[in-house]
N, C-alpha and C positions, 0 to 999 in steps of 0.2 A: 504493500500500499504506500509506504513512504517513497519507494522508487518512482511510482507513478506520479505522486505529488511533486517529487523533485523534478521530474521531467517537465511537468506542466509549469512549475515555477521558473525553471530554466528557460523555457520558451518565452515566458513573459519578460524575463531579465534581458534575454538576447534582443528582444524587440525595442529595448531602449538603447539607441546608438551612442553610448557614453564614451566616445572618443575623447582623449584627454583634453584637446583644445576646445571641446564643447562642454556644456553643463551636464550635471548628473541629477538634478533636482527631482526629475520625474521618477527616476528609479529609487531615490532615497525616500520619496513620499510613498511609493508602492511598498517598499520594505518596512517602513515605519508603520504603515497601515496594517500589514500582516502581523507585525510584532505587537502593535497596540491591541489588536483583536485578541491576543493571547494574554493581555493584562500586563505587558512589559512597561517598565518606566522608560520613556523615550526622551532622548536629548539629541536635537539636531544642531549641528555646529557649522554655520555657513562660513565660507571664506570671505575675504575682504571685498570681492567683487559681487557677492550675493548670487553668483551663478552656479556655485558648487557647494557641497556640504558633506561633512562626515555625519554618520549616524552611530550613536552609542545607545544601546538598549540593554536593559537588565531585567532578569526574572529572579525571584528568590529574595532572601533577606538582604537588607542594606548593611552588609558587614564586609570586612576585609576578607581577602583570601579567595576571591572568585576565580572562575575560569573564563578566559576571553577566547571567543571564536572570531577570528579576524580575516577579512578579505578586502581587497580594493575593488572599487566599482568601475574604474576607468579601464578602457581598452585602447590598443593601438589602432591606427587607421586601417581600413580594409578597402581595397580597390576592387569594386564589384566585378570588373572585367576579368580579374584573375581567379575568381571563384566559380564553382559549378552551380552555385545558387546564391540567392540574396544572403549576404553575410549577416544581416540583422534579422533574419527569419530562420528559426530553428528547423533543420532538416534531419530526418532520421533514416539511416540505412545500415543494415547489418550490425545492429547493436551499437552504432556510433551516432553521436549527436553532433551535427556540424553547426557552426556559427561563430562569429567573432566573440571571443570571451568565454567560450564553453569550457575550456580548461584553464584559461588565465583571466579571471579566476571565478567566473560566475557559477561554475558547477559547484564549487564549495559553498558559495553563498546560498545557492538554491537548497543544498542539502541542509544547511543550518536552519533556513527558514521552514523547511519541511518538518524538521525535528522540534521546532519551537513549541507547537501545541502540546507535544508529548512532555516536554520539560515543564510547561505551565501546569499540567495536570498532576505533577508530583509534589510531594511535601518536601520542597527543597531546603536543605540545611546549608547549602553553599550556593552563592549566587552564580549564575551563568550570564555572561555578557556577550553581546553581539556588537562588533566593531567593524563598520563598513566605511572605507575611506575614499578620498578622491586623489587624483594626480600622483599615484604611485609610479606610473610609467614615465613621468617626466621629472622625478626628483623626490618622491615620497613626501610631498608637501602636506597632504592631508594627514598622514600619520604623525608628522612632526607637530602639527597643530593639535592632534588628538591627544598625544601623550602629555603635552604641556597642559592641556585642559584637565586631564585626569589628575595631574599633580596639583593643579590649582584647586580642584574640587576635593582633593584628598581621597580620591577613589583608589583603593589599593588591591587590585587583583594579584594573585600569586602565580598564576599560570596563564600562558597565552599559546594558542595553537594557530599558526599562520597557514592558511590553506592553499598555498601556492602549489602548482602541479609538481608532485614528486613521485607519482605512481604509488602513493601511499607509503613510500619509504620515509623513515625519520631522518630529518636533516638537523643536525645540532650545531652546524657552523657554516658560515659563508663569508666571502670577502666583502669589504666595504666597497662603496662606489662613490667616487669624488669627481664631479663634473664641472668643467670651467669653460668660459669663453674668454680668450685673451685678445685684446684689441691693440693694434699698433697704429699710431698717428704719425705720419711722416710729413714730407714737404714736397708737393708736386712741382714738376718742371718738365722741360723738354728732354726727351730721351737722349738727345745729342750731347747734353752736358750733365751726365748723371752725378758728377761730383758737387753740383750746385743744389741738389735735392737730397731728400732722405727717402729712400725706397722702402716703404712699409713692408712690402712683400719679401724683400731680401732680408730684412731683420726678422720677420716672422719665420723665414726658412732657417735662419741661424738659431732661433729659439727652439724650433722643432728639432733641429739637429742636436741641441744640448739635451732636450728631453730624451732623445733616443740614447744618448750617452749615459744619462742617469738611469734609464731603463736597463741598459746593459749591466751597469753596476749592481742594480737590484737583483738581476738574474744571477749574477756571479756570486752574490753574497746572501742568497735566500736561506732562511732558516729551514730546518727540517719540519715539514708539515705534511698534511694529507690533501692539500688543494691540487687541482689540475688547471693550469700549470702551477707549480709550487713556489712561484715568485710573484712579487708585486708587478702588475703589468701597467704600462703607459701606452695610450693609443690616441692618435690624432684622427678625428672622424670627419671634420669639415674644414675647408680652407676657402676663404672669401676675400678677394681684394683686387684692386686695380680697376682701370676704366678703359685703357686702350694700350696696344702694343708699344706705341711711341710716346707714352706719358709715364713719367716717374710716378709710381703708385703712392698716393697720399694716405691711403687707408688699407688695412688688412685685418682680418679677424680669423682666429682659428678656434675650433671647438675640440677640446681634448678631455680625456678622463684618465684616472688611475684607479686600479682595484687592488688595494693593499691587503697583504696577508697579516700585517701587524701595524699598529699605530705608529711605531717608530719610523716606518718607511714613509708615512705621510709627512711627518716632520722633516725628514731628510729631503724629500722631493721639494717641498715648499721652500725650505732654507736654501737649497742649492740653486734652484731656478731664480729665486729672488736675488741672490748674490750675483748671479750671472747678469741679470738685468741691470742691477745697480752699479756693478763694477765694470762691465764690458759694453753692453748694448746701449744703455741710456747715455753715457758720456759721449759715445761716438755719434749717436743721433742728434743730441742737443748741441754738439759742437757746430753743427751746420744749421740747425733750427731749434732755438730754445723752447719752442712750443711742441716739439716732438715728444712722444710719450708712449708708455706701455701700461695698460690697465687690464687687470684680470678680474672678471666678474664670476662670482660663485653661482653656478646653476643649482647645485645640490651637493651636500656633503653628508653621506649616509654611512654611519658606522657599520662595520661588519657584525655578524653574530659569532660570538666567541664560545667555543666548546668549553664546558665546565664539568668538573668531576661530579659535583652535586647538582642535579638537574631534575627537579620534580616533574617538569613537563615531559622530559624524555622518559622518565619512569612510568608516567601515566599512559602515554601513547604506546609505549612498548608493551605494557600489559593489555591494552585494548586491541592492538593490531597483531600481537604475537611476534613482532620483529625483535630480534635479539641484538641487533647492532644499529648504530647510527652513523651517518655519513656526513661529509661536507661537500659543498658545491661552490662553484666560482660565480654563479649569478647572484645578484643582490635581491633582497626582500626588505620588508618593513620590520623584520624580526629584531634587528639590532636596536631599533628605537625602543621597543618594549623592554628589551633586556637592560637598556641604559637606565630605566627608571625602577629597576629592581624586580622585574617580572621574569620568572623562569619561562623560557621560550624555546619552542621548536617549530620547524616548518614541516607540514605533512598535509598533503591534499591530493585529490584525484586528478588523473590526467598526466601527460608527459610534457616536460618543458620543451621537448623536441617539436611539439605541435604549436607552441606559443608563437605569436607574431607572424604566422604563416597563412597563406591562403588555404581555405578549407580546413581551418582549425577544428579539432574535434575532441570530445571526451567520450569514453566508452561507458555503456551502461554497467558493466561489471566494475569499473572503477568507481562510479557513483555509488554502487551498492556497497563496495568495500568502505567507502567514506561513511555511509549511513550506518554501517555496522560499528564503526569506531564511535560515531556520535551517539548511537544507541547505548553502547557500553558505558559511555560517560555518565549515564543516568545513575549508576550505582555510586559514582564518585560525588554526585551532587546531593544525594539523599543520606549518605552515611553520617 
């Protein structure tokens, strides 16, 4: 029965095209309505634009020590021409449910909403919380706002299960994700006299070259760990600059990221690239044009999830799923933000990360059933 309800709810959720650059308010209202019908205490937390919001809902006593079931509501874009069907309309074939967000990660959200009436009917001794966030895909902005609000309201859950697609494996650790845009302001001029200008593209290239050198150092000196790859990675994703072949580029911007295996690497990268700018690049640029500059904008700085010896969330999910081990992954989630405020956290959810962000994304019905089995088993933990 729960599987059929989950499928129907998932169909509703997929129908809300909550691409990160759009709003998610309709989906939040839908989820809030279902949880409110169960008697949940509802808190909707809008962002500063009023176009997006987090939902935090609770069942059970208003005490510390609750269990959080968390998922993000936003999805990446879907180009309909690349899909076999409308990406925002659920399609079922051979026990697979297709649609944007089915595995990443509306399948998990649907399962929690399907279980909510069952939790509400119990004599709960421990609260269960539903945390649905916005803008995970572009910087975990919703979760950052959510955990800050939990601290402000002195809401203290002790366990969080983040339902990202792991094929129901327990993930106890992942790398952080630090994203930046670095802008270079040069001085335009005619290409025939390059010494009279400051070519922003050329200085950006030197900056990227230094990042590559730093990345090589990190690879050479990586600590022993279980990540793949086992070193802090640095990657340049986008490069924008210039106006014409024969014009000295007056502006350039690069989008880059690093995924650290440890916090010390973050400090090393920031310290090293800042020193390179201040001691090498900026003096050379400003010797020609005092107004030349380099500015780095933080897109998002998300801490990793650190494996710990004492992890209540891991113990609970292990008992519920039968998994005897826990793994680490290189992709990022919101889990580290919950861990930062003292909540024991793991990542475990239906579907495969291999399907995320691709055309014809899907989650299988057996995976949803395995998730429901875990969530159903949680009932004993909530009533003891």
